[in-house]
C-alpha angles and dihedrals in degrees: 000000000000116000095006110117102126128109120241137064114346095237090055090053091052091046090052091051092050090046089054090051090052096048092045091056097247087121104033125201112289095017122122120251117236113275121267090259092052092048090049090054093042096053101024095233138125127273094250089053091053092047092050090049092051090047090053092051090046090053089051090055095242096118139028123215116217110195111239093012106059138235123327134190107251113258122241113279117281119251109295119254113216111206113203106216097201138126120201132180128205126168091344093308120117126209133181130207095268119063103145103057114126119233108227095200142352115293114269113229121195141157115253141158133239118267131211086271103040096038097066091042089057094041090246137120120255112274098033115146121253144153118258117203117189126193131183110208135180129206105228094211101051100019090233115157120224130195115211125185129182120198115199120184111230089233090059092046091049090058092055116050096198090054093046091051095044114023088170090071107135113261093245090057091046088056089053092049092051093047091048088054089060103267120141099216129217131167138216125190138190127195131201140161121227141156113272127249114244094259091048091051091051095045095046090043092231125178117239118286093017117140124213130227114229129193125192114198122189121199112212127199132190115341087015091284112168111242107164140017126206126190122194124186131183140151110291094210093063105026133080129178125226124201132186109227121197135169120252115238109241116238116255111242115218128192114245116218114223 
């Protein structure tokens, strides 16, 4: 069995030998792997051993399996999409870092309830009613798909007629509505990477074993009250986030005469 000299389960030895052939360039990105029969002959092992080895490499993200066509070495990562996570305001108009994403379809608006994750972020108990607005977007340069969700508590929508009548109002316009109502807006955001759910993997058209990057942005109003929650999800192997970091000016302390 060429290239197999390591201890351990036989399928892991075969997987290691195939991995070496990939990293050495014998099987370049995008090329098909030898067929099962060819791998059996090459390494002198059984069909189940070859299948387990291919499954292990697939789980590592080194290969993709196309049903009816075979196994292929994963191509080099697609061009990286840089997502600018900024909010700017000028003359009462708000803009975010992305203005050229294409909307694949009309926003989907539904009624939902807060979860054990979204509830605390919105300062609400689990099970509270809200609007959920889902958008599927595409970056025209890289072709990367992005899932964007806005969660609006019904209590917040009830305080703003335009928002109650049209929950699918774009976030930038929602910011303007809230500011016009007298809120001094601030934002907090968390970022994490995780493996996608099956529907996320299908919608984002992700290869096997590809994690997603997820941001959760909370819009706060007066007294730091949470008003709005936004979730953004995209492929972690082709997406990076960019933030502008500035220093806060310390408050000037003044002596108060009694």
